[in-house]
C-alpha positions in Angstrom: 3.7 34.6 28.2 6.2 34.9 31.0 9.2 37.1 30.6 12.7 35.6 31.0 13.1 37.7 34.2 10.0 36.1 35.7 11.1 32.6 34.8 14.5 33.2 36.4 12.8 34.5 39.6 10.5 31.5 39.7 13.5 29.1 39.1 15.4 30.8 41.9 12.4 30.5 44.3 11.9 26.8 43.4 15.6 26.1 43.9 15.5 27.6 47.4 12.3 26.0 48.6 13.1 22.5 47.6 15.6 22.2 50.5 13.2 23.3 53.3 13.1 20.8 56.1 9.5 19.6 56.5 8.6 19.5 52.8 8.0 16.0 51.4 7.1 17.0 47.8 6.4 20.1 45.7 4.3 20.1 42.6 3.6 22.9 40.2 -0.1 23.3 39.8 -2.6 25.4 37.7 -3.6 28.6 39.3 -7.4 29.0 39.9 -9.1 31.4 37.5 -9.9 33.9 40.3 -6.4 34.1 41.6 -3.6 36.4 40.3 -0.2 34.7 40.8 3.0 34.0 38.9 3.1 30.3 39.9 1.0 27.8 41.7 2.5 25.1 44.0 1.1 22.2 46.0 3.3 21.3 49.0 3.1 17.9 50.7 4.3 18.2 54.3 6.3 15.6 56.2 4.7 14.1 59.3 5.0 16.4 62.3 5.3 19.6 60.4 2.6 22.3 60.3 1.8 24.4 57.3 2.1 27.6 59.2 5.8 27.1 60.0 6.5 26.1 56.3 4.5 29.1 55.1 6.8 31.4 57.2 9.9 29.9 55.6 8.3 30.3 52.1 7.5 33.9 52.8 11.1 34.5 54.1 12.5 33.1 50.8 10.2 35.3 48.7 11.1 38.4 50.6 14.8 37.6 50.4 14.5 37.3 46.6 12.6 40.6 46.5 15.4 42.3 48.4 18.0 40.9 46.1 16.2 41.2 42.7 13.6 44.0 43.3 10.6 41.9 42.2 8.1 40.2 44.4 6.9 36.8 43.3 3.2 36.1 43.7 2.9 32.4 44.6 -0.4 30.5 45.0 0.1 27.8 47.6 -1.8 24.7 48.6 -0.8 22.4 51.5 -1.3 18.7 51.9 -0.4 16.9 55.2 1.5 13.7 55.2 -0.9 10.8 55.7 
C-alpha cells in the first residue's frame, strides 16, 4: 500500500501535468507486471504535438518535484496521438 507521502507526491505531479499544453487527456492505468513504477498514465496528445516534447515537459516536472520534495517519482507513461 502506498504511503501518504507517495500519494501526495503523485497528486502534486498529476496536478502539474494536467495543464501542459498539448495534452488532450490523461488516464491513470495499470502498470505492467515487469515494470517498477509508482503510477502509470496514458497520455492522449492534441493534434500537432509530438510525444518527445511532452515527455521533456513531464520529466521537467518530475525533476522539479524531486528538487522540492527530495523524492523522485517513477512514472510509467504511454502516449496516444490525436486521431
